[in-house]
C-alpha positions as CSV (number, residue, x, y, z in Angstrom):
1,M,-52.0,35.3,68.5
2,E,-52.2,31.6,68.6
3,A,-55.6,31.6,69.8
4,A,-56.7,34.0,66.9
5,E,-55.2,31.8,64.3
6,S,-57.0,28.6,65.6
7,F,-60.4,30.5,65.9
8,D,-62.8,29.4,63.3
9,D,-66.4,30.6,64.1
10,Y,-65.8,33.3,61.4
11,T,-62.9,34.9,59.6
12,L,-60.7,37.2,61.7
13,Y,-58.9,40.1,60.0
14,Y,-56.0,42.1,61.1
15,L,-53.1,44.4,59.5
16,G,-50.3,42.0,60.1
17,E,-47.5,42.4,62.6
18,S,-47.3,46.4,62.0
19,F,-49.0,48.9,60.1
20,Q,-47.6,52.0,58.9
21,E,-44.9,52.0,61.5
22,L,-47.4,51.1,64.3
23,P,-46.4,47.6,65.8
24,L,-49.2,45.1,66.8
25,S,-49.3,45.7,70.5
26,F,-52.3,43.4,71.4
27,A,-54.2,40.6,69.9
28,G,-56.9,38.8,71.7
29,L,-60.5,38.8,72.8
30,G,-62.1,42.4,73.3
31,P,-63.9,43.5,76.4
32,G,-67.0,42.0,77.6
33,R,-68.4,38.7,79.0
34,G,-69.9,37.0,75.9
35,T,-68.2,33.9,74.3
36,G,-68.0,32.8,70.8
37,L,-70.3,34.7,68.5
38,R,-71.1,37.3,71.1
39,R,-67.6,38.4,71.8
40,S,-65.2,40.5,69.6
41,W,-61.7,40.2,68.8
42,S,-59.2,43.0,68.9
43,F,-56.0,43.8,67.3
44,I,-54.5,47.0,68.5
45,Y,-51.7,48.9,66.8
46,G,-49.3,51.3,68.6
47,E,-49.6,52.5,72.2
48,C,-51.3,55.4,73.8
49,T,-49.8,57.6,76.4
50,P,-52.4,59.3,78.8
51,P,-51.8,63.0,79.1
52,A,-49.9,64.1,82.3
53,G,-52.0,64.9,85.2
54,G,-55.0,63.7,83.4
55,D,-57.7,61.4,85.1
56,G,-58.6,59.4,82.0
57,G,-57.0,57.0,79.7
58,C,-56.4,57.2,75.9
59,A,-57.5,55.2,72.9
60,P,-54.7,53.4,70.9
61,P,-53.7,55.0,67.6
62,L,-55.5,52.2,65.6
63,E,-57.8,49.3,66.6
64,V,-59.2,46.4,64.4
65,Q,-62.3,44.8,66.0
66,N,-63.9,41.5,64.5
67,W,-67.4,40.7,65.4
68,S,-69.8,37.9,64.0
69,I,-72.1,39.2,61.5
70,C,-74.7,37.5,63.8
71,T,-73.7,40.1,66.6
72,R,-73.1,43.5,64.8
73,F,-75.0,44.4,61.6
74,P,-76.8,47.6,60.2
75,A,-80.3,46.4,60.8
76,L,-79.6,46.9,64.6
77,Y,-79.3,50.6,64.4
78,P,-82.5,52.6,65.2
79,G,-84.9,53.5,62.4
80,S,-84.7,52.0,58.9
81,T,-81.5,49.9,58.0
82,P,-78.9,52.5,57.0
83,K,-77.3,52.4,53.4
84,T,-73.9,51.0,53.5
85,S,-71.2,52.0,50.8
86,P,-69.1,49.4,48.7
87,L,-65.4,49.3,49.4
88,E,-63.0,46.6,48.2
89,G,-65.9,44.0,47.7
90,A,-67.3,44.6,51.2
91,E,-69.7,47.0,52.4
92,T,-69.0,49.9,55.0
93,L,-70.9,52.1,57.4
94,P,-69.4,54.7,59.6
95,A,-70.8,53.9,63.2
96,G,-69.8,54.7,66.7
97,G,-66.5,56.6,65.9
98,G,-65.4,53.7,63.8
99,L,-65.9,52.3,60.3
100,D,-67.9,49.0,60.0
101,V,-66.8,46.8,57.3
102,Y,-69.2,44.0,56.5
103,T,-67.4,41.2,54.9
104,G,-68.5,37.5,54.6
105,E,-69.8,36.4,58.1
106,T,-67.6,39.1,59.8
107,T,-68.0,42.7,60.8
108,V,-64.7,44.4,61.0
109,V,-64.7,47.7,62.9
110,V,-61.7,49.8,62.4
111,F,-61.1,52.8,64.9
112,G,-58.3,55.4,64.4
113,K,-57.3,58.2,62.0
114,R,-56.3,55.7,59.2
115,K,-59.5,53.7,58.7
116,D,-59.7,53.9,54.9
117,E,-55.9,52.8,54.4
118,A,-56.4,50.2,57.1
119,V,-59.5,48.6,55.3
120,Q,-57.6,48.3,52.2
121,A,-54.9,46.4,54.1
122,L,-57.0,43.9,56.0
123,T,-55.7,40.4,55.7
124,P,-57.2,37.1,57.2
125,V,-55.5,36.1,60.4
126,D,-55.6,32.4,59.4
127,G,-53.1,32.9,56.5
128,G,-55.8,33.1,53.9
129,S,-55.4,35.3,50.6
130,G,-53.6,38.4,51.6
131,A,-54.8,42.0,51.5
132,G,-56.9,43.0,48.6
133,R,-60.7,42.6,47.7
134,L,-62.7,41.5,50.6
135,P,-65.6,39.2,50.2
136,A,-69.2,40.6,50.1
137,P,-71.3,40.1,53.2
138,V,-73.3,37.0,53.2
139,A,-76.8,37.6,51.5
140,G,-79.4,39.0,53.9
141,A,-76.9,39.8,56.7
142,L,-77.1,43.6,56.3
143,D,-80.9,43.6,56.7
144,G,-81.0,41.2,59.8
145,E,-82.3,38.1,57.7
146,L,-80.0,35.5,59.0
147,E,-81.5,33.1,61.6
148,C,-78.6,33.8,64.0
149,Q,-79.5,37.6,63.9
150,A,-83.3,37.0,64.9
151,E,-82.5,37.1,68.5
152,R,-80.7,40.4,68.4
153,L,-83.6,42.0,66.6
154,R,-86.1,41.1,69.2
């Protein structure tokens, strides 16, 4: 958790040390080989138990991923930029089994059965203002108009 608290490339959000009886079981860099703005941060709540005799794994009950708005934004999806919906000051878009939340310079992606409740409880890791209204995404971020997004759109 210490690394997440000192990270300052963009704001990281999580749900605290627990969320609705699910303890924070992992806090750190998500999968992948990227660094900085190209790598996600994950906060996983609860544990999963693979089914007996099964070959596969399982998804945790709730995961909160954080990406730079430079790396994950609506204009990347095929076709015209999808319409987002406002929620708590931010903009949201269901995508890839999760709920993308565009807020400030961060794209928070919530996976699990309690997405809407989790979005309302998002809190900055760095100890900023508590859960509540999230900031709107930076101007131009949803349409891929930021300089840092140009490479991803090529």
